C-alpha positions as semicolon CSV with decimal commas, in nm:
position;residue;x (nm);y (nm);z (nm)
1;M;-0,173;2,034;-3,408
2;N;0,179;2,102;-3,543
3;I;0,419;1,828;-3,426
4;E;0,707;2,071;-3,369
5;Y;0,483;2,297;-3,160
6;N;0,370;1,990;-2,965
7;D;0,734;1,902;-2,890
8;V;0,802;2,259;-2,776
9;M;0,510;2,244;-2,531
10;I;0,630;1,910;-2,396
11;E;0,973;2,061;-2,335
12;I;0,818;2,357;-2,154
13;F;0,592;2,134;-1,944
14;N;0,887;1,918;-1,840
15;R;1,052;2,225;-1,687
16;L;0,752;2,342;-1,486
17;P;0,722;2,286;-1,110
18;L;0,462;2,024;-1,020
19;K;0,206;2,268;-0,881
20;S;0,231;2,487;-1,191
21;L;0,193;2,180;-1,412
22;M;-0,126;2,085;-1,228
23;R;-0,267;2,432;-1,293
24;V;-0,184;2,459;-1,664
25;R;-0,342;2,121;-1,742
26;C;-0,676;2,295;-1,682
27;V;-0,612;2,560;-1,948
28;C;-0,736;2,354;-2,243
29;K;-0,809;1,996;-2,352
30;W;-0,496;1,979;-2,566
31;W;-0,262;2,065;-2,277
32;N;-0,448;1,826;-2,048
33;Q;-0,412;1,551;-2,309
34;I;-0,033;1,605;-2,324
35;I;0,011;1,618;-1,947
36;S;-0,213;1,313;-1,890
37;D;-0,026;1,096;-2,140
38;P;0,147;0,802;-1,959
39;L;0,468;0,859;-2,161
40;F;0,484;1,225;-2,055
41;I;0,411;1,131;-1,692
42;S;0,698;0,882;-1,699
43;N;0,940;1,131;-1,861
44;Y;0,839;1,413;-1,625
45;S;0,886;1,187;-1,323
46;S;1,232;1,082;-1,445
47;C;1,334;1,444;-1,504
48;N;1,203;1,556;-1,164
49;P;1,318;1,306;-0,899
50;Q;1,270;1,573;-0,631
51;Y;0,898;1,489;-0,638
52;Q;0,945;1,116;-0,582
53;V;0,910;0,931;-0,255
54;S;0,786;0,590;-0,143
55;G;0,693;0,466;0,198
56;F;0,380;0,375;0,388
57;Y;0,104;0,522;0,598
58;L;0,047;0,402;0,953
59;Q;-0,320;0,438;1,035
60;K;-0,488;0,404;1,371
61;Y;-0,842;0,476;1,481
62;L;-0,864;0,719;1,769
63;F;-1,153;0,733;2,013
64;L;-1,379;1,035;1,951
65;R;-1,156;1,163;1,668
66;M;-1,326;1,242;1,338
67;Y;-1,023;1,157;1,124
68;S;-0,807;0,847;1,159
69;G;-0,462;0,907;1,305
70;L;-0,195;0,894;1,033
71;R;0,182;0,889;1,019
72;F;0,386;0,862;0,699
73;I;0,713;0,664;0,710
74;P;0,941;0,737;0,409
75;C;1,150;0,446;0,283
76;T;1,311;0,576;-0,038
77;G;1,329;0,903;-0,227
78;Q;1,304;1,264;-0,112
79;V;1,146;1,341;0,223
80;D;1,041;1,685;0,091
81;A;0,812;1,503;-0,151
82;A;0,643;1,305;0,125
83;P;0,271;1,374;0,170
84;K;0,154;1,536;0,490
85;P;-0,004;1,274;0,719
86;S;-0,350;1,427;0,721
87;L;-0,674;1,380;0,532
88;S;-0,835;1,693;0,674
89;F;-0,838;1,851;0,325
90;I;-1,127;1,613;0,245
91;D;-1,441;1,778;0,377
92;D;-1,665;1,512;0,530
93;E;-1,880;1,566;0,837
94;N;-1,818;1,204;0,944
95;G;-1,442;1,225;0,913
96;V;-1,224;1,025;0,672
97;C;-1,003;0,715;0,683
98;I;-0,793;0,525;0,426
99;K;-0,946;0,206;0,285
100;H;-0,683;0,115;0,024
101;S;-0,388;0,255;-0,173
102;C;-0,221;0,191;-0,508
103;N;0,063;0,371;-0,690
104;G;0,019;0,712;-0,532
105;L;-0,360;0,716;-0,506
106;L;-0,558;0,670;-0,186
107;L;-0,908;0,528;-0,170
108;C;-1,073;0,685;0,134
109;S;-1,415;0,674;0,290
110;S;-1,629;0,839;0,554
111;F;-1,520;0,728;0,898
112;R;-1,781;0,722;1,173
113;C;-2,112;0,650;1,000
114;H;-2,352;0,377;0,892
115;E;-2,291;0,203;0,561
116;E;-2,582;0,378;0,390
117;D;-2,428;0,717;0,479
118;R;-2,073;0,630;0,377
119;K;-1,905;0,832;0,103
120;Y;-1,598;0,729;-0,094
121;Y;-1,315;0,944;-0,229
122;I;-1,012;0,908;-0,453
123;C;-0,734;1,140;-0,345
124;K;-0,377;1,235;-0,426
125;P;-0,230;1,341;-0,090
126;T;0,081;1,509;-0,233
127;T;-0,131;1,762;-0,423
128;K;-0,439;1,746;-0,195
129;Q;-0,660;1,668;-0,493
130;Y;-0,964;1,452;-0,426
131;M;-1,281;1,346;-0,601
132;P;-1,599;1,202;-0,448
133;L;-1,720;0,872;-0,594
134;P;-2,080;0,760;-0,633
135;G;-2,157;0,485;-0,384
136;P;-2,187;0,125;-0,509
137;Q;-2,548;0,009;-0,535
138;C;-2,548;-0,258;-0,268
139;K;-2,641;-0,310;0,096
140;T;-2,309;-0,439;0,228
141;V;-1,952;-0,365;0,120
142;F;-1,721;-0,648;0,230
143;G;-1,412;-0,491;0,076
144;I;-1,317;-0,211;-0,161
145;S;-0,985;-0,158;-0,342
146;I;-0,830;0,059;-0,609
147;A;-0,629;-0,064;-0,909
148;F;-0,410;0,195;-1,082
149;N;-0,111;0,160;-1,314
150;P;-0,007;0,504;-1,446
151;Q;0,247;0,346;-1,683
152;N;-0,039;0,191;-1,879
153;S;-0,324;0,438;-1,838
154;P;-0,419;0,757;-1,652
155;H;-0,746;0,588;-1,553
156;Y;-0,808;0,381;-1,241
157;Q;-1,064;0,120;-1,137
158;V;-1,227;0,070;-0,798
159;I;-1,321;-0,292;-0,725
160;C;-1,592;-0,355;-0,468
161;I;-1,690;-0,690;-0,315
162;C;-2,063;-0,660;-0,239
163;D;-2,345;-0,873;-0,109
164;S;-2,566;-1,064;-0,352
165;K;-2,940;-1,123;-0,361
166;L;-2,884;-1,494;-0,432
167;S;-2,785;-1,588;-0,076
168;A;-2,586;-1,477;0,228
169;N;-2,292;-1,687;0,102
170;H;-2,278;-1,521;-0,241
171;R;-2,068;-1,217;-0,330
172;Q;-2,082;-0,986;-0,630
173;I;-1,795;-0,785;-0,783
174;M;-1,872;-0,430;-0,894
175;I;-1,629;-0,201;-1,077
176;Y;-1,610;0,176;-1,094
177;S;-1,399;0,319;-1,378
178;S;-1,266;0,674;-1,381
179;N;-1,300;0,658;-1,760
180;T;-1,678;0,614;-1,750
181;G;-1,753;0,764;-1,408
182;C;-2,004;0,497;-1,308
183;W;-2,036;0,157;-1,140
184;R;-2,123;-0,166;-1,319
185;V;-2,160;-0,533;-1,230
186;S;-1,869;-0,760;-1,326
187;G;-1,938;-1,128;-1,385
188;N;-2,176;-1,352;-1,196
189;P;-2,213;-1,382;-0,818
190;F;-1,972;-1,632;-0,661
191;V;-1,999;-1,846;-0,350
192;V;-1,777;-1,770;-0,051
193;L;-1,750;-2,049;0,204
194;D;-1,418;-1,946;0,364
195;D;-1,330;-1,624;0,543
196;F;-1,146;-1,400;0,296
197;L;-0,977;-1,072;0,389
198;F;-1,158;-0,866;0,126
199;N;-1,073;-0,548;0,314
200;R;-0,699;-0,608;0,251
201;G;-0,671;-0,648;-0,124
202;V;-0,316;-0,646;-0,265
203;C;-0,233;-0,537;-0,623
204;W;0,023;-0,746;-0,807
205;K;0,074;-0,820;-1,178
206;G;-0,247;-0,646;-1,283
207;A;-0,465;-0,837;-1,037
208;L;-0,612;-0,791;-0,691
209;H;-0,536;-1,066;-0,439
210;W;-0,723;-1,164;-0,123
211;V;-0,596;-1,425;0,121
212;G;-0,836;-1,666;0,288
213;R;-0,827;-1,840;0,623
214;G;-0,901;-2,174;0,461
215;E;-0,720;-2,371;0,190
216;S;-0,754;-2,115;-0,089
217;S;-0,718;-1,747;-0,172
218;L;-0,856;-1,539;-0,461
219;R;-0,718;-1,319;-0,733
220;F;-0,914;-1,096;-0,970
221;D;-0,762;-1,010;-1,308
222;V;-0,870;-0,646;-1,342
223;E;-0,825;-0,614;-1,719
224;R;-0,992;-0,944;-1,815
225;E;-1,235;-0,933;-1,521
226;L;-1,173;-1,297;-1,432
227;L;-1,174;-1,442;-1,082
228;H;-0,923;-1,719;-1,007
229;T;-0,856;-1,944;-0,708
230;M;-0,505;-1,982;-0,562
231;M;-0,392;-2,242;-0,312
232;M;-0,267;-2,135;0,029
233;P;0,021;-2,304;0,215
234;P;-0,097;-2,594;0,434
235;I;-0,196;-2,510;0,791
236;P;0,034;-2,686;1,040
237;E;-0,113;-2,983;1,222
238;G;-0,281;-2,888;1,545
239;W;-0,392;-2,543;1,433
240;A;-0,757;-2,475;1,347
241;E;-0,706;-2,155;1,148
242;R;-0,440;-1,940;0,991
243;R;-0,235;-1,685;1,181
244;F;-0,145;-1,411;0,936
245;E;0,156;-1,198;1,019
246;Y;0,179;-1,013;0,684
247;F;0,045;-1,016;0,328
248;G;0,159;-0,760;0,074
249;E;0,352;-0,664;-0,238
250;S;0,694;-0,502;-0,259
251;G;0,928;-0,452;-0,553
252;G;0,720;-0,673;-0,783
253;H;0,706;-0,960;-0,532
254;L;0,403;-1,097;-0,347
255;Y;0,489;-1,195;0,011
256;L;0,307;-1,391;0,282
257;I;0,409;-1,447;0,644
258;E;0,227;-1,681;0,880
259;N;0,330;-1,736;1,238
260;Y;0,252;-2,049;1,439
261;G;0,376;-2,209;1,755
262;P;0,521;-2,075;2,078
263;Q;0,829;-1,920;1,913
264;R;0,684;-1,611;1,742
265;A;1,038;-1,489;1,670
266;V;1,096;-1,778;1,425
267;F;0,902;-1,776;1,098
268;D;0,927;-1,802;0,718
269;V;0,877;-1,529;0,458
270;M;0,701;-1,693;0,164
271;E;0,681;-1,562;-0,192
272;M;0,434;-1,650;-0,469
273;N;0,581;-1,791;-0,790
274;G;0,539;-1,562;-1,088
275;D;0,327;-1,824;-1,267
276;Y;0,103;-1,872;-0,959
277;S;0,218;-2,233;-0,925
278;G;0,249;-2,195;-0,548
279;W;0,425;-2,041;-0,252
280;F;0,789;-2,105;-0,166
281;V;1,005;-2,008;0,132
282;K;1,212;-1,704;0,033
283;Y;1,364;-1,629;0,374
284;H;1,382;-1,808;0,707
285;V;1,381;-1,559;0,993
286;N;1,513;-1,630;1,341
287;L;1,490;-1,337;1,579
288;D;1,543;-1,559;1,884
289;G;1,848;-1,410;2,052
290;P;2,066;-1,098;2,030
291;L;2,094;-0,981;1,671
292;P;2,403;-0,831;1,504
293;T;2,380;-0,466;1,411
294;P;2,624;-0,220;1,252
295;F;2,443;0,059;1,438
296;P;2,564;0,099;1,799
297;L;2,296;0,362;1,865
298;I;2,020;0,103;1,837
299;P;1,930;0,015;2,200
300;R;1,992;-0,337;2,322
301;H;1,622;-0,400;2,386
302;H;1,572;-0,374;2,010
303;Q;1,845;-0,631;1,953
304;E;1,661;-0,887;2,170
305;L;1,326;-0,901;1,992
306;H;1,243;-1,246;2,125
307;H;1,177;-1,087;2,466
308;R;0,932;-0,831;2,328
309;V;0,597;-0,818;2,155
310;F;0,647;-0,720;1,793
311;S;0,461;-0,729;1,463
312;V;0,564;-0,722;1,098
313;L;0,438;-0,403;0,938
314;H;0,582;-0,407;0,589
315;I;0,850;-0,549;0,360
316;V;1,064;-0,298;0,172
317;H;1,228;-0,429;-0,144
318;R;1,513;-0,221;-0,283
319;R;1,814;-0,237;-0,512
320;V;2,157;-0,152;-0,370
321;G;2,409;-0,136;-0,651
322;E;2,391;-0,466;-0,839
323;R;2,209;-0,654;-0,566
324;E;1,852;-0,664;-0,443
325;E;1,754;-0,691;-0,080
326;S;1,439;-0,708;0,127
327;I;1,391;-0,546;0,466
328;L;1,133;-0,624;0,733
329;V;0,981;-0,324;0,907
330;L;0,898;-0,440;1,259
331;H;0,689;-0,256;1,515
332;I;0,765;-0,284;1,884
333;P;0,504;-0,086;2,080
334;G;0,633;0,268;2,061
335;D;0,918;0,208;1,814
336;L;1,020;0,085;1,470
337;T;1,300;-0,162;1,401
338;L;1,427;-0,282;1,063
339;Y;1,563;-0,628;0,986
340;N;1,767;-0,697;0,672
341;L;1,657;-1,034;0,535
342;R;1,963;-1,064;0,315
343;D;2,233;-1,051;0,582
344;N;2,020;-1,106;0,896
345;T;2,110;-0,780;1,069
346;L;1,917;-0,498;1,228
347;M;1,914;-0,164;1,050
348;S;1,845;0,197;1,128
349;L;1,556;0,372;0,956
350;S;1,803;0,644;0,858
351;D;2,003;0,382;0,665
352;L;1,692;0,285;0,472
353;C;1,608;0,644;0,377
354;P;1,897;0,875;0,476
355;M;1,741;1,172;0,301
356;S;1,455;1,159;0,548
357;M;1,678;1,176;0,854
358;G;1,960;1,417;0,793
359;E;2,324;1,352;0,873
360;N;2,318;1,341;1,253
361;P;2,274;0,973;1,362
362;K;2,160;1,070;1,711
363;L;1,885;1,284;1,566
364;S;1,810;1,005;1,322
365;Y;1,740;0,753;1,592
366;A;1,546;1,006;1,797
367;W;1,323;1,052;1,493
368;E;1,269;0,675;1,476
369;S;1,189;0,643;1,842
370;R;0,906;0,890;1,863
371;N;0,604;0,732;2,026
372;L;0,410;0,536;1,767
373;G;0,127;0,434;1,995
374;L;0,041;0,101;2,150
375;C;0,023;-0,145;1,862
376;Y;0,025;-0,150;1,484
377;T;-0,009;-0,452;1,255
378;W;0,024;-0,503;0,880
379;E;-0,348;-0,433;0,852
380;S;-0,274;-0,077;0,970
381;I;-0,040;-0,018;0,674
382;H;-0,113;0,149;0,340
383;P;0,188;0,157;0,103
384;F;0,237;0,479;-0,092
385;S;0,460;0,558;-0,389
386;N;0,452;0,861;-0,616
387;T;0,734;0,764;-0,849
388;Q;0,482;0,865;-1,113
389;C;0,441;1,216;-0,981
390;Y;0,078;1,297;-1,038
391;L;-0,268;1,180;-1,150
């Protein structure tokens, strides 16, 4: 195809609204090839920031409800680009819930059913596109995750930790690729003696990571299909097992929080070294006592977290001017509170993402304080970012 004509089409495509772009990619293979190219996706996303937003889903399971209860909390970007907190566009008689998320894609599954009846879906909630996946050929799924990097490829992989015929202590990794459209076995079965959180895989540096309740954790290099062991921080003397408060990725950093002892309001935020040489303490957090806040509208009961039950939901990593800062998103039953790890102050959600709140601070805090239910933990969270606007 003529190079100049190709450049003209790229220029036209860059000016189209997102929904129109999704429609014209179906016109012919050539147009689809242009629109699916990672370089074009990156350029289109840069030219159209109105479609970008990042935040996280809060998911809870409701009694006798076919679909899990969802709420989307925007952290950065444009609130108009935020996905609607509903999976009802996926037609499944058993309902649907989120199993995992990665770079704007959600891996969902049937909700209230037996394992043999469970269906899996890949979906893009901002455009309500979804595709059913063939089920992995195994009896038991211990964990299933999606790995997707649109800057490198338009294709994604689904990694499943399955049972093995060798023994009850063996596990087998299976991989589904959107490029081939089928499942295949990856590597040999491996022995699992510790309790690993395979249902909470975290993507970081091209690998999936699973923490364990023993002395080690696991990481799976998706491209090379190699499984590695990582050491966990030592468990304090007197404790029989780990007490996870948070495990996740934010801003290119892998974070871990464990909480021991009677003072739950005092803990360390640990970060993994980039060369996997070990964990180190990035922040020491002390919420024991009234906390300073530049926001007088935040009620005093939020400023005295040591008197209340709270949980760490997420860590938001952002750049403010020339500096980087990390923010804890804390859940107090019914409310959200933010804690700036850099200067040890409480924050308003409207300060984190002002475009999502409007200009009226009273309305901003009212938005924050809407009833969020009884209790959420980090295991209820599914990060979402569509900085790369589409599939």
